[in-house]
C-alpha positions in Angstrom: 0.0 0.0 0.0 1.0 3.7 -0.3 1.8 5.5 2.9 3.2 8.9 3.7 6.2 7.1 5.1 7.2 5.2 2.0 6.6 8.2 -0.1 9.0 10.2 2.1 11.6 7.4 1.9 11.2 7.2 -1.8 11.6 11.0 -2.2 14.7 11.1 0.0 16.4 8.2 -1.9 15.6 9.9 -5.2 17.1 13.2 -4.0 20.3 11.6 -2.7 20.7 8.8 -5.3 21.9 6.5 -2.5 19.9 4.3 -0.2 22.5 4.4 2.6 22.6 8.2 2.8 18.8 8.4 2.5 18.4 6.0 5.4 20.8 8.2 7.5 18.7 11.3 6.5 15.5 9.5 7.5 17.0 8.2 10.8 16.3 4.6 9.9 18.3 1.6 9.0 19.0 0.9 5.3 17.1 -2.4 5.3 14.1 -0.6 6.8 14.2 2.1 4.1 14.8 -0.5 1.3 11.8 -2.5 2.5 9.5 0.5 2.4 10.6 1.3 -1.1 10.2 -2.4 -2.2 6.7 -2.4 -0.8 5.9 0.7 -2.8 7.3 -0.8 -5.9 5.3 -4.0 -5.4 2.1 -2.0 -4.9 2.8 0.2 -8.0 3.9 -2.8 -10.1 7.1 -1.3 -11.5 10.6 -0.5 -10.5 11.4 2.9 -9.1 15.2 2.6 -9.1 18.0 1.0 -11.0 20.4 -0.1 -8.3 24.1 -0.2 -8.8 27.3 -0.3 -6.8 27.6 3.5 -6.4 24.0 4.3 -5.6 20.5 4.2 -7.1 19.1 6.0 -10.2 15.5 6.6 -10.9 13.9 4.7 -13.7 11.8 6.6 -16.3 8.7 5.4 -14.4 10.3 6.3 -11.1 10.8 9.9 -12.3 7.1 10.2 -13.1 6.2 8.6 -9.8 8.4 11.1 -8.0 6.5 14.0 -9.5 3.2 12.5 -8.2 4.7 11.7 -4.8 6.0 15.2 -4.3 2.6 16.6 -5.2 1.0 14.3 -2.5 3.6 15.3 0.1 3.1 19.0 -0.8 -0.7 18.6 -0.3 -0.1 16.9 3.1 2.2 19.9 4.0 -0.6 22.3 3.0 -3.0 20.5 5.3 -0.5 21.0 8.1 -0.2 24.6 7.2 -3.9 25.1 7.4 -3.8 23.9 11.0 -0.9 26.3 11.8 -2.6 29.3 10.2 -5.3 29.1 12.9 -2.6 29.9 15.5 -1.6 33.2 13.8 1.1 34.5 11.4 4.4 32.6 11.2 3.2 30.2 13.9 5.0 27.1 13.6 7.5 26.4 13.0 7.5 28.3 9.7 10.2 26.7 7.5 12.0 29.3 5.4 14.7 28.5 2.9 17.3 31.1 1.7 20.0 30.9 -1.0 23.7 31.1 0.2 24.3 34.4 -1.6 21.5 36.1 0.4 21.3 34.3 3.8 24.4 35.6 5.6 23.8 39.2 4.5 20.0 39.4 4.9 19.1 37.2 7.9 21.0 39.2 10.6 18.8 42.1 9.8 15.6 40.2 8.8 15.3 38.0 11.9 15.1 40.9 14.5 12.7 42.6 12.2 10.4 39.6 12.1 10.5 39.2 15.9 9.7 42.8 16.3 6.6 42.5 14.1 5.6 39.0 15.3 7.1 38.3 18.7 5.7 34.7 18.8 7.0 33.8 15.3 8.8 30.5 15.1 11.1 30.4 12.1 13.3 27.4 11.2 15.9 28.2 8.5 17.5 26.2 5.7 20.3 27.6 3.6 21.2 25.7 0.4 21.3 26.0 -3.4 18.2 27.2 -5.4 17.5 23.8 -7.1 17.4 22.0 -3.7 15.3 24.7 -2.1 12.7 24.5 -4.9 12.6 20.7 -4.7 12.0 20.9 -0.9 9.4 23.6 -1.3 7.4 21.6 -3.8 7.7 18.5 -1.6 6.3 20.4 1.4 9.6 20.3 3.4 9.7 24.2 3.3 6.9 26.7 3.6 8.6 29.5 1.6 12.0 30.4 0.1 13.9 33.6 -0.5 15.7 33.3 -3.8 16.5 35.1 -7.0 13.4 35.4 -9.2 11.9 34.4 -11.5 11.8 30.7 -10.8 9.2 30.1 -13.5 7.4 27.1 -11.9 3.7 26.7 -12.4 3.1 25.4 -8.9 4.8 28.3 -7.2 3.7 31.8 -6.5 6.3 34.6 -6.4 6.6 38.0 -4.9 9.6 40.4 -5.6 11.1 42.0 -2.6 14.0 44.2 -3.8 16.5 44.7 -6.6 20.0 43.8 -5.8 22.5 45.6 -8.2 25.8 44.1 -9.1 29.2 45.8 -8.5 32.5 44.9 -10.0 35.3 44.2 -7.5 38.9 44.7 -8.8 42.3 44.8 -7.1 43.0 48.2 -5.7 46.4 48.0 -7.3 46.9 46.9 -10.9 45.7 47.6 -14.4 42.2 48.5 -13.2 43.2 50.8 -10.3 42.4 53.9 -12.3 38.9 52.8 -13.5 36.0 54.8 -12.2 33.1 52.9 -13.7 32.5 49.2 -14.5 31.4 48.4 -18.1 30.7 45.3 -20.1 34.1 45.3 -21.8 35.8 44.8 -18.4 33.8 41.5 -18.0 35.3 39.9 -21.1 38.4 38.8 -19.2 39.7 35.3 -18.4 40.5 36.4 -14.8 36.8 36.9 -14.0 36.1 34.8 -10.9 32.7 33.2 -10.3 31.2 30.8 -7.8 31.4 27.1 -8.6 28.7 25.4 -10.7 25.3 25.0 -9.0 25.1 28.5 -7.4 22.5 30.7 -9.0 24.7 33.7 -8.6 27.1 32.2 -11.0 24.4 31.8 -13.6 23.3 35.5 -13.0 26.9 36.7 -13.4 27.3 34.8 -16.6 24.0 36.3 -17.9 25.5 39.8 -17.3 28.7 38.6 -19.1 26.8 37.5 -22.2 29.8 37.4 -24.5 32.0 35.5 -22.1 33.0 31.9 -22.7 32.7 30.4 -19.2 35.2 27.6 -20.2 37.9 30.2 -20.4 37.6 31.2 -16.8 39.9 30.2 -13.9 38.4 27.6 -11.7 38.9 27.9 -8.0 35.8 26.0 -6.7 34.7 29.0 -4.6 31.5 28.4 -2.8 31.1 31.8 -1.1 31.3 35.5 -1.9 33.7 36.0 0.9 36.1 33.6 -0.8 35.8 35.5 -4.1 36.6 38.8 -2.4 39.7 37.4 -0.8 40.9 36.1 -4.2 40.4 39.6 -5.7 42.2 41.2 -2.7 45.2 38.9 -3.4 45.3 39.9 -7.1 43.9 36.6 -8.5 41.3 38.3 -10.6 38.1 40.3 -10.6 34.5 39.4 -9.7 30.9 40.5 -9.6 29.3 41.1 -6.2 25.7 41.8 -5.2 25.1 45.1 -3.4 23.5 43.1 -0.5 26.9 41.5 0.2 28.8 44.8 -0.1 26.5 46.6 2.3 26.7 43.8 4.8 30.5 44.0 4.9 31.2 46.4 7.8 34.9 46.8 7.0 35.6 46.9 3.2 39.0 45.4 2.3 41.3 48.3 1.3 43.0 45.9 -1.2 39.7 45.8 -3.2 38.2 48.6 -5.3 34.4 48.5 -6.0 33.1 49.9 -9.3 29.5 50.7 -10.0 28.0 50.1 -13.5 26.4 52.9 -15.5 22.7 53.2 -15.4 20.8 50.9 -16.0 22.9 48.8 -13.5 22.7 45.0 -14.0 21.0 43.5 -11.0 19.1 40.5 -9.7 15.6 40.4 -8.2 15.4 38.8 -4.7 11.9 37.6 -3.7 9.7 35.1 -2.0 8.3 31.9 -3.5 5.7 29.5 -2.0 3.3 26.8 -3.1 0.2 28.3 -4.7 -2.0 25.8 -2.8 -0.6 26.5 0.7 -2.7 29.6 1.5 0.1 31.3 3.5 -0.3 34.8 2.0 -0.7 36.4 5.4 2.7 34.8 6.4 4.2 36.1 3.2 2.9 39.6 3.9 4.6 39.6 7.3 7.9 38.4 5.9 7.8 41.0 3.1 7.0 43.8 5.6 9.9 42.6 7.8 12.3 42.6 4.8 11.3 46.1 3.8 11.8 47.3 7.3 15.1 45.6 7.7 16.5 47.0 4.4 14.6 50.2 4.4 13.2 49.6 1.0 
C-alpha cells in the first residue's frame, strides 16, 4: 500500500541517489528504508530505481512517480499549514529556505525585524542552493523560500522584494586601479572569478557577461562570496558582487576597489516563493514587511 512514510523514503532516496545516505537522513536503517521502497514498488507494479554499486538512479517510471509523490507530500504539508494558520502569522514552525548568496547578509537584519513584528514567530531556517530549495518547497519540506526570481514554476507563487544591483570588484592596485566605472568590456576577461557550478549567482553573473566563454575562466571552486573577495584582494582576478553583500561588509577590504556600473545597472531580483496551494499569503505579507523594514526599501 501507499503511505506517507514510504513516499518520504522514496523521495529522499531519489534526491540523494543513494539508499544508505537516504536512510541516514531519515534516521532509519538501510534495510528498513529499502523494505519500504520495495513495498511501494510492489504496490505500483514497476521498479522505481535502477540499483548499482555507487547508488541508485530513478527509472523513467520512477521519475514520473516522484513528481506524483511530491505533489502528494506537498498537499499533506498544505493541510498541516492550514492547521498552523489558525494559530496566527508565522506560527510554527514556519520553515524558510534562503539561498547562500543572500542568507548571511539578509538574515542578521531580517530576523530581528520579524521578531519585532511578530514576537511569537517560530522560524526554522534552511540555507542551500536554489534547485534544492525548490525541490524541498514543492515537496512540502519548506513553507517558503527567498531566492533570485523568476523561478518560473507553475506550482509556485512569487513576490519580488527588492532589486540587488551588481558591482565589479577589482584589485585596488593593478591595471584597473584607475577605473571609475564598470562596463561590459571589463567583464570579457579570463580572470573573472565566479562561484562554482550550481550556485544561482554564478548563472546570474554569466548572464551579465553574455559574450564571455565560461570555459575560459579560472576555476577555484569558490562556494562563497567571501572567498571570491579574498581572491580579488590577493590579485587573483576580478569578480561581480551583489550590493547586498557589499552593504553587509562592515569593513571593506582596502585591497579591493568596487566599481559601479552605469545606469541601468545590472541586478538580480530577490523575492519570495511559495506553493500556490498553501494559502500562506498572510505569512508572506509579514515576511515581506519585515524585509522592507530591515533593508529600508
